C-alpha positions as CSV (number, residue, x, y, z in Angstrom):
1,M,36.5,-12.2,3.1
2,S,35.7,-14.4,0.1
3,G,32.5,-15.6,-1.5
4,K,31.9,-18.5,-3.8
5,V,28.6,-18.7,-5.8
6,E,26.8,-21.7,-7.3
7,K,23.4,-22.1,-8.7
8,T,21.0,-24.5,-6.9
9,E,18.6,-26.9,-8.6
10,N,15.8,-24.2,-8.3
11,A,15.4,-21.6,-10.9
12,N,16.6,-18.1,-10.0
13,E,18.3,-19.3,-6.8
14,V,21.9,-19.2,-5.8
15,K,24.0,-20.5,-2.9
16,I,26.9,-18.3,-1.7
17,E,29.6,-19.7,0.6
18,V,31.1,-16.8,2.5
19,T,34.4,-17.0,4.4
20,V,35.4,-14.4,7.0
21,E,39.0,-14.4,8.1
22,A,39.6,-15.7,11.6
23,S,41.3,-12.4,12.7
24,K,38.1,-10.5,11.8
25,F,35.9,-12.9,13.6
26,D,38.1,-12.8,16.7
27,E,38.0,-9.0,16.6
28,A,34.2,-9.2,16.5
29,I,34.2,-11.5,19.6
30,K,36.3,-9.0,21.5
31,K,33.9,-6.2,20.4
32,V,30.8,-7.9,21.6
33,Y,32.6,-8.9,24.8
34,F,33.3,-5.2,25.6
35,Q,29.7,-4.3,24.7
36,S,28.2,-6.9,27.0
37,A,30.8,-7.2,29.8
38,K,28.7,-5.1,32.2
39,Y,26.0,-7.8,32.3
40,F,28.2,-10.6,33.5
41,N,28.3,-11.2,37.3
42,I,31.1,-13.8,38.1
43,P,32.2,-14.7,41.7
44,G,35.5,-13.2,42.6
45,F,35.2,-10.3,40.2
46,R,33.4,-7.0,40.3
47,K,30.4,-7.0,37.9
48,G,31.5,-6.3,34.4
49,K,35.2,-6.6,35.2
50,A,35.8,-10.3,34.5
51,P,38.4,-10.9,31.7
52,I,37.0,-12.5,28.5
53,Q,38.9,-15.8,29.2
54,I,37.1,-16.1,32.5
55,V,33.7,-15.3,31.1
56,E,34.2,-17.9,28.3
57,K,35.3,-20.5,30.9
58,Y,32.3,-19.7,33.2
59,Y,29.6,-19.6,30.5
60,G,31.2,-21.6,27.7
61,K,33.4,-20.6,24.8
62,E,30.4,-20.2,22.5
63,I,28.9,-17.4,24.6
64,F,29.9,-14.7,22.1
65,Y,29.6,-16.6,18.9
66,E,26.1,-15.6,17.9
67,D,26.6,-11.9,18.6
68,A,30.0,-11.9,16.8
69,F,28.4,-13.7,13.8
70,N,25.7,-11.0,13.7
71,E,28.5,-8.4,13.9
72,V,30.4,-9.5,10.8
73,A,28.1,-11.7,8.7
74,P,25.6,-9.1,7.2
75,K,28.4,-6.9,5.8
76,A,30.4,-9.9,4.6
77,L,27.3,-11.2,2.8
78,E,26.5,-7.8,1.3
79,D,30.1,-7.5,0.0
80,A,29.8,-11.0,-1.5
81,V,26.6,-10.1,-3.3
82,I,28.1,-6.9,-4.7
83,E,31.3,-8.6,-5.7
84,N,29.4,-11.3,-7.6
85,K,27.0,-8.7,-9.1
86,L,23.9,-10.5,-7.9
87,E,20.5,-8.9,-7.8
88,V,19.0,-10.5,-4.8
89,V,15.2,-10.5,-4.3
90,S,14.7,-12.6,-1.2
91,R,15.9,-12.9,2.4
92,P,18.9,-15.2,2.8
93,D,18.5,-18.7,4.3
94,I,21.7,-18.9,6.4
95,E,23.5,-22.0,7.5
96,V,26.8,-21.8,9.5
97,T,29.2,-24.5,8.5
98,Q,32.2,-23.4,10.7
99,I,32.4,-21.1,13.6
100,G,34.9,-20.8,16.5
101,K,37.6,-18.7,18.0
102,G,40.8,-18.7,16.0
103,Q,39.0,-20.1,13.0
104,D,37.7,-18.7,9.7
105,L,34.0,-18.1,9.9
106,I,32.3,-20.0,7.1
107,F,28.6,-19.8,6.3
108,T,26.3,-20.3,3.3
109,A,23.4,-18.2,2.2
110,V,20.7,-19.4,-0.2
111,M,18.9,-16.5,-2.0
112,Q,16.6,-15.9,-4.9
113,T,17.8,-13.6,-7.7
114,K,16.1,-11.4,-10.1
115,P,14.7,-13.5,-13.0
116,E,15.7,-13.3,-16.7
117,V,13.0,-11.8,-18.8
118,K,12.4,-12.9,-22.4
119,L,10.4,-10.3,-24.2
120,G,7.9,-11.3,-26.8
121,K,6.5,-8.7,-29.3
122,Y,6.7,-5.2,-27.8
123,K,6.9,-3.0,-31.0
124,G,3.8,-2.6,-32.9
125,I,1.5,-4.2,-30.3
126,E,-2.2,-3.8,-31.0
127,I,-4.2,-1.9,-28.4
128,K,-7.7,-0.4,-28.4
129,K,-7.9,3.3,-28.9
130,I,-9.4,4.8,-25.8
131,E,-11.3,8.1,-25.9
132,Y,-13.7,9.8,-23.5
133,N,-15.9,12.6,-24.6
134,V,-17.6,15.2,-22.4
135,T,-21.4,15.1,-22.9
136,D,-24.1,17.6,-21.8
137,E,-25.2,15.0,-19.3
138,D,-21.7,15.0,-17.7
139,I,-21.9,18.8,-17.2
140,K,-25.4,18.5,-15.9
141,Q,-24.3,15.8,-13.4
142,E,-21.4,18.0,-12.1
143,L,-23.8,21.0,-11.7
144,S,-26.1,18.7,-9.8
145,N,-23.2,17.6,-7.6
146,M,-22.3,21.2,-6.9
147,Q,-26.0,21.9,-6.0
148,E,-25.8,19.0,-3.5
149,R,-22.6,20.3,-2.0
150,N,-24.1,23.7,-1.5
151,S,-27.5,22.6,-0.4
152,R,-28.9,23.3,3.1
153,L,-31.1,21.3,5.4
154,I,-34.4,22.8,6.5
155,T,-36.8,21.3,9.1
156,V,-40.0,19.6,7.9
157,E,-42.8,20.3,10.3
158,D,-46.0,18.8,8.8
159,K,-45.0,15.6,7.0
160,P,-43.7,12.1,7.9
161,V,-40.3,10.9,6.8
162,E,-39.8,10.4,3.1
163,S,-36.9,8.9,1.1
164,G,-34.2,11.5,0.7
165,N,-35.0,13.2,4.1
166,T,-32.5,13.3,7.0
167,A,-34.0,11.7,10.1
168,V,-32.6,12.7,13.5
169,I,-33.0,9.6,15.7
170,D,-32.0,7.9,18.9
171,F,-31.6,4.1,18.4
172,E,-30.4,1.1,20.4
173,G,-30.0,-2.4,18.9
174,F,-30.8,-5.7,20.6
175,V,-30.0,-9.3,19.7
176,D,-31.8,-12.0,21.7
177,D,-33.2,-9.1,23.9
178,K,-29.6,-8.1,24.8
179,A,-28.1,-4.7,23.8
180,F,-24.9,-5.2,21.7
181,E,-21.8,-3.1,21.6
182,G,-21.8,-0.3,19.0
183,G,-25.5,-0.6,18.5
184,K,-26.5,2.7,20.2
185,G,-26.7,6.3,19.0
186,E,-28.3,9.6,20.0
187,N,-29.4,12.5,17.8
188,Y,-27.9,10.6,14.9
189,D,-28.4,12.2,11.4
190,L,-29.5,9.4,9.1
191,E,-30.1,10.2,5.4
192,I,-32.9,7.9,4.2
193,G,-31.8,6.1,1.1
194,S,-28.0,6.5,1.8
195,N,-27.8,2.7,2.6
196,T,-25.4,3.4,5.5
197,F,-27.4,1.3,7.9
198,I,-28.2,-2.4,7.8
199,P,-30.4,-3.4,4.8
200,G,-34.1,-2.8,5.6
201,F,-33.4,-0.3,8.5
202,E,-33.9,2.9,6.5
203,D,-37.0,1.7,4.7
204,Q,-38.7,1.2,8.0
205,I,-38.0,4.8,9.1
206,I,-40.1,6.1,6.2
207,G,-43.5,7.2,7.4
208,M,-42.4,8.0,11.0
209,K,-43.5,11.3,12.5
210,V,-41.6,13.5,15.0
211,D,-41.6,12.1,18.6
212,E,-42.8,8.7,17.3
213,E,-41.1,5.6,18.6
214,R,-40.9,2.4,16.6
215,D,-39.3,-1.1,16.8
216,I,-37.4,-1.9,13.7
217,K,-36.6,-5.5,12.9
218,V,-33.7,-6.3,10.6
219,K,-31.3,-9.2,9.9
220,F,-27.5,-8.6,9.9
221,P,-25.9,-9.8,6.6
222,E,-24.1,-13.2,6.7
223,E,-20.9,-11.5,5.6
224,Y,-21.1,-8.7,8.3
225,F,-17.6,-7.9,9.7
226,S,-18.6,-8.7,13.3
227,K,-18.9,-12.5,13.5
228,D,-20.9,-12.2,16.7
229,L,-23.7,-10.4,14.8
230,A,-23.4,-11.9,11.3
231,G,-26.6,-13.5,10.2
232,K,-28.4,-12.6,13.4
233,D,-31.9,-11.1,13.8
234,A,-31.9,-7.8,15.6
235,T,-34.4,-5.3,16.9
236,F,-33.7,-1.6,17.0
237,K,-35.7,0.7,19.3
238,V,-35.9,4.0,17.5
239,K,-37.2,7.5,18.4
240,L,-37.5,10.2,15.8
241,H,-36.6,13.7,17.0
242,E,-36.6,15.8,13.8
243,I,-37.0,15.6,10.0
244,K,-34.9,17.6,7.6
245,K,-34.9,17.9,3.9
246,K,-32.4,19.3,1.4
247,E,-33.1,22.6,-0.2
248,L,-31.1,22.9,-3.4
249,P,-29.9,26.4,-4.7
250,K,-31.3,27.5,-8.0
251,L,-29.0,27.1,-11.0
252,D,-28.5,30.6,-12.3
253,D,-25.8,33.3,-12.6
254,E,-26.0,34.0,-8.8
255,F,-25.2,30.4,-8.1
256,A,-22.2,30.6,-10.4
257,K,-20.9,33.7,-8.5
258,D,-21.5,32.0,-5.1
259,V,-19.6,28.8,-5.9
260,S,-16.9,29.9,-8.3
261,E,-14.8,32.7,-9.7
262,F,-17.2,33.1,-12.7
263,D,-20.0,35.7,-13.1
264,T,-22.3,33.6,-15.3
265,L,-23.6,30.1,-15.4
266,E,-22.5,29.7,-19.0
267,D,-18.9,30.5,-18.0
268,L,-19.1,28.0,-15.2
269,K,-20.4,25.3,-17.6
270,K,-17.5,26.1,-20.0
271,D,-15.0,25.7,-17.1
272,I,-16.6,22.4,-16.0
273,K,-16.3,21.1,-19.6
274,E,-12.6,22.1,-19.9
275,K,-11.7,20.4,-16.6
276,Q,-13.6,17.2,-17.5
277,E,-11.9,17.1,-20.9
278,K,-8.5,17.4,-19.2
279,A,-9.5,14.7,-16.7
280,N,-10.7,12.5,-19.5
281,A,-7.5,12.9,-21.5
282,E,-5.5,11.9,-18.4
283,R,-7.8,8.9,-17.8
284,A,-7.4,7.8,-21.5
285,K,-3.6,8.2,-21.3
286,Y,-3.4,6.1,-18.2
287,E,-5.7,3.3,-19.5
288,T,-3.8,3.3,-22.9
289,E,-0.5,2.9,-21.1
290,D,-1.9,0.2,-18.8
291,A,-3.2,-1.7,-21.9
292,A,0.2,-1.4,-23.5
293,I,2.0,-2.8,-20.5
294,K,-0.5,-5.7,-20.1
295,A,-0.1,-6.5,-23.8
296,I,3.7,-7.0,-23.5
297,C,3.3,-8.8,-20.2
298,E,1.1,-11.4,-21.8
299,D,3.7,-12.1,-24.5
300,M,6.8,-12.3,-22.3
301,K,8.3,-15.3,-20.5
302,V,9.5,-15.0,-16.9
303,E,9.6,-17.2,-13.8
304,I,8.9,-14.9,-10.8
305,P,10.6,-16.1,-7.6
306,S,8.4,-16.5,-4.5
307,G,10.7,-14.1,-2.6
308,M,9.8,-11.3,-5.0
309,V,6.1,-11.9,-4.5
310,E,6.4,-12.1,-0.7
311,T,8.3,-8.8,-0.7
312,E,5.8,-7.1,-3.0
313,V,2.8,-8.3,-0.8
314,E,4.6,-7.0,2.3
315,N,5.2,-3.6,0.7
316,M,1.5,-3.5,-0.2
317,L,0.5,-4.2,3.4
318,K,2.9,-1.5,4.6
319,D,1.2,0.9,2.3
320,I,-2.2,-0.1,3.7
321,E,-0.8,0.2,7.2
322,S,0.5,3.7,6.5
323,R,-2.9,4.8,5.2
324,L,-4.8,3.2,8.1
325,S,-2.6,5.1,10.6
326,Y,-4.2,8.4,9.4
327,Q,-7.5,7.0,10.5
328,G,-6.1,5.8,13.8
329,L,-6.3,2.2,12.9
330,K,-3.8,-0.6,13.0
331,L,-3.2,-3.5,10.6
332,D,-4.5,-6.2,12.9
333,Q,-7.7,-4.2,13.3
334,Y,-8.1,-4.1,9.5
335,F,-7.7,-7.9,9.4
336,K,-10.4,-8.2,12.1
337,M,-12.8,-5.9,10.2
338,M,-12.2,-8.0,7.0
339,G,-12.9,-11.1,9.1
340,K,-9.7,-12.7,7.7
341,T,-6.2,-13.7,9.0
342,E,-3.0,-12.0,7.9
343,E,-2.1,-15.0,5.8
344,E,-5.5,-15.0,4.1
345,V,-5.2,-11.3,3.1
346,K,-1.6,-11.9,1.9
347,K,-2.9,-14.8,-0.3
348,E,-5.5,-12.5,-1.8
349,Y,-3.0,-9.9,-2.7
350,E,-0.6,-12.3,-4.5
351,P,-2.2,-12.0,-8.0
352,Q,-2.0,-8.2,-7.7
353,A,1.6,-8.4,-6.6
354,I,2.5,-10.7,-9.4
355,D,1.0,-8.3,-12.0
356,A,2.9,-5.4,-10.5
357,I,6.2,-7.4,-10.6
358,K,5.6,-8.5,-14.2
359,S,4.9,-4.9,-15.2
360,R,8.2,-3.6,-13.7
361,L,10.2,-6.5,-15.2
362,A,8.7,-5.9,-18.6
363,L,9.5,-2.2,-18.6
364,E,13.0,-2.9,-17.3
365,A,13.5,-5.3,-20.3
366,V,12.2,-2.7,-22.7
367,V,14.6,-0.1,-21.2
368,K,17.5,-2.5,-21.7
369,A,16.4,-3.6,-25.2
370,E,16.0,-0.1,-26.5
371,K,18.9,1.4,-24.5
372,I,16.7,4.0,-22.9
373,E,18.5,6.3,-20.5
374,A,17.6,9.1,-18.1
375,T,19.8,12.2,-18.6
376,D,21.5,13.9,-15.7
377,K,19.3,17.0,-16.4
378,E,16.1,14.9,-16.1
379,I,17.3,13.3,-12.9
380,D,18.2,16.7,-11.4
381,E,14.9,18.2,-12.3
382,K,13.0,15.4,-10.6
383,L,15.2,15.6,-7.5
384,E,14.6,19.3,-7.3
385,E,10.8,18.7,-7.6
386,M,11.0,16.1,-4.9
387,A,13.0,18.3,-2.6
388,K,10.4,21.1,-3.0
389,N,7.5,18.7,-2.3
390,Y,9.1,17.3,0.8
391,G,10.7,20.4,2.2
392,K,14.3,19.1,1.6
393,K,17.4,20.6,0.0
394,A,18.0,19.3,-3.5
395,D,21.7,18.9,-2.8
396,E,21.0,16.5,0.1
397,L,18.9,14.3,-2.2
398,K,21.5,14.4,-4.9
399,Q,24.1,12.9,-2.5
400,N,21.8,9.9,-1.9
401,E,22.6,7.3,-4.5
402,N,19.6,5.2,-3.6
403,I,17.2,8.1,-4.2
404,K,19.0,9.0,-7.4
405,N,18.8,5.4,-8.7
406,Y,15.1,5.3,-7.8
407,I,14.5,8.5,-9.7
408,K,16.5,7.3,-12.7
409,Q,14.5,4.0,-12.9
410,G,11.3,5.9,-12.7
411,I,12.2,8.2,-15.6
412,E,13.4,5.3,-17.7
413,S,10.2,3.4,-17.0
414,E,8.1,6.4,-18.1
415,K,10.1,6.6,-21.3
416,A,9.6,2.9,-21.9
417,V,5.9,3.3,-21.6
418,E,5.9,6.3,-24.0
419,F,7.9,4.1,-26.4
420,L,5.4,1.3,-26.3
421,V,2.4,3.6,-26.9
422,K,4.2,5.5,-29.6
423,N,5.0,2.3,-31.5
424,A,1.6,0.6,-30.8
425,K,-1.1,0.1,-33.4
426,M,-4.4,1.6,-32.3
427,K,-7.5,-0.4,-33.4
């Protein structure tokens, strides 16, 4: 196998000419013949027993070329990429220039490569100092949230529905006097003021009494996810079964004992403050690091290949698909709910993908410029932590060079961020 590399007229793009020896290609032809012989039914031979020469004569000598190509080409291309120390960031555009039995296989692959980064100023960059202080109002709000989480609903007997109440209702929606799919519910708990229903719906529940029936008229928003309903006038027939209101627990020492490991309300407040200070410190650290990365990205020069962007967007969609699977949804359903095509969603994610790529490339450039390295000890510690989190054996992960390299790059990126912040000027 041999591979010749030349740059194309496009930036960050190369063309590799790969040659696979005739003997290897002929071996691949024989291999795919034996794998597929059972499918050939030729007169005069038992099914699958016709010699390769007869099969080629009957179906044409090119019958095995495509499968033989797929047998040898991927490995040959991978070897050529490694041999020429290329960092490829796109799928190859393949063109076969010579193929045939008894001949060298020759094909070309056009691919985009990782771009060169020219860092601007990265030492002594100016970023705004970020701090978040915990106020008495923050603690009060958290206590209020805890009250809400520990509230109970009690039935209201003698009053109509008020904002903040929970109304237990039956409802059915109609557009043009026809019931529509998904517009019906029974004994549904609707918190008035939660804005979970169509705008205007909850407001018209206010004032209803138990066992009262009412027609509620609303208009679906123009941007509603269902195109069949978007912008349409609708009428909901509603019956009220029950009214409930929240009863909040009193804020005292007994409350603290019930909801925490503390005996007094003051101790609970102190714990809330400590946790919020820790969370604020983490938030400030993240935002400071993000500001530092953005600052060096703005001052660096790089041409990002389209293949990198496409791959990044695809990875983002795979991440969304993974999260949707936990909700029992599929990606095409997500597109439908958004009222957009896959291509439209991909286009929307491109700016975010470009920012993510720029950040990675910038940090890699800082790592290279400052000769930042991850130690074996740091890598081993991270691998052991990963093994523990995923129920794996650390030794198994240590044998996987891809995982080790991923961990190494992560550690070095973290060190690069720390370097940027440490050397930044806070204003």
